N, C-alpha and C positions, 0 to 999 in steps of 0.2 A: 511437574509443570509440562505440558503437550509440547514436546520438537514442532510438530508440525502447525502449530500457531508462526501467525507473522504478526511483525510488526510494520506494515508497510508504512511510511513515513514521509514518502515524496512524491510526486509528479510533478518535480520541479529540479533543477541542475542545483548542485548544493552552493553554489553561487550566490546563488537568490537568498538563500538563507545568509549566507557570509555575508552578504552586502547590506542584510538588515541589523547584521551585529549578531550577538548571541543572541540565542531567545532565550527569557526568564521561563522558570520552567512550568507556569501557567499559559507560556505561549506553546511550548513541547507539548503539554499537554493536549493543546487546542491543535496544533499539527499530527499528532498520535491519532484522535478522535475523526479529524476531517479525514485524513489518508485509509484508514481503516475503512470507514464509512463509502468512500470512494471507490475502493475495490470492492466491499460488497455490492454495492448499486452494478455495477460492471460486469461481476457475476452473474446477477441476476438476469440482467439483460442478455448476456450470452448463453445462459442457460435457457433462457426464453425461444433467442432466436436461432440458434444453430440446432443444427441436425446431425453434428459430428460428436460420437461418444465420447474420445478424448479433450475434445475439449469443453464438452457438456460435463463429465466428472471433472474437468480440472476447475472450471468455473463453481462448481458445488463447494470443490474446498475450499477456494476462494471465498466465499460466503461464507464458509464453516469457519474456517480459520481466522478471518479476522472479524467476526461477530465475537467470536468467543476473547480476541484478544482488546475489542473493544470494551467490553464487560470487563475486565480484569483493568484497563486504563482506568474506567469510572470509577471502581472500587478504589483503587489504589487513590486515583484523585480527591475521593469524598474522603478515606482516611487519614489523607495528608492535609485537607484541609482548604487543597486547589482547587479552585474554577476555572475550568478551560477556558482558555481567552484569545481570540481572536488576532491575526499579527499578519504582517504582508506576505510573510509565506503560507501561511494557511487558506487565505484569499486568493493567493496564486494557486494554489495546489483547487479550490473550487474551480474558477475559472479553464483551467485546464480539461479538469475532469468533466465539466461541461462541453468542452469544445471535441472532446475523443466522445460523448457519447452521441453527441449530435451526428457525426463523421458514424459515428457504426451504427448509428439508425438508419443509415440511408444504404449498407450493404446491405446483402443479401449472399448466402450459400458462401461457397467455401472462399470467397473475397473476404466476408464477415467475416470466418474464421481465422484467417489468416491475419487481418487488422487487428482484431483483439489479442492474438496471441502474441504477436509482434508489440505490440506496446506493454502489455504483460513483462514481456522480456526487458524491456528497455523500464519501466515503471521501476521491478525490483532490483534492476541494476543501479538507477539512480536513489533506490530506496537505501542500499548496501554502503553506497558514499556518502550520502547524509548524515544515516548512523554515525558514521567512523571520522567524519569531517567536521560535522555540526553537531549533531545531538549527545552523544556522548560526552564530549568534551564540555559543552556547555549544562549538560545537565548538574545542576547544584545538590537537590536532596540526593542523596545515597538510593533510597527505595525505586524511586524514577530511574535514576543512571542503571539499576539494576535490572530491572525489568526490559529493558532496552538492549542491554548487553544480554540477559538470559535467552531474549527472541532474537536478535541474529543470526545464529546458523541457523534457525527456522526459514527465516528470507533468502538464506543462499539455498536453504534446498526449494524454496518457490521458483525462485530464477532455474536453477539446473530443471526442476520439472517444466516451467514452463519452455525454454530451452529444446527440451527433447519432443515436446509436442510443436513447437515449430520444425523442428528437422522432421519428424513424419508428415505431416502437412505441404515441407516441402518436397518431399516423395511422389505424391497423388497428384 
């Protein structure tokens, strides 16, 4: 498995998922698919709006990695006979993503770059929290749990990359 792949699971505070109770495997699959698509969409927006090479490169990595994980998640769901189901968490993800994209669309230049990267830092930190506190403990199927555990290091790498880009933007 390519360790650069990520499994962004959340734009939500882990408390949202905990308040819902432990998600079922179909709900976990729905969260995974939703969260990955959100970061693909944000990456496409950043790639089209940013003039900064470092931001554009980061956005392309998010598009590539999250698209690949969605393919893996879809293949695993099909193999397991699990149909991703919506949940309060996946609905919250979509709502948060819509608000973020609406905000980003109003920004230009360095203001856009900083807002996009700041959001990516927060997003990936929340992803790590959600994986550790909700998704791994809740996953009933060993293969689903294994996929989440396998890509956790990549999420940490995405967080570090986003923090590096954020620090570089702060110098300009």
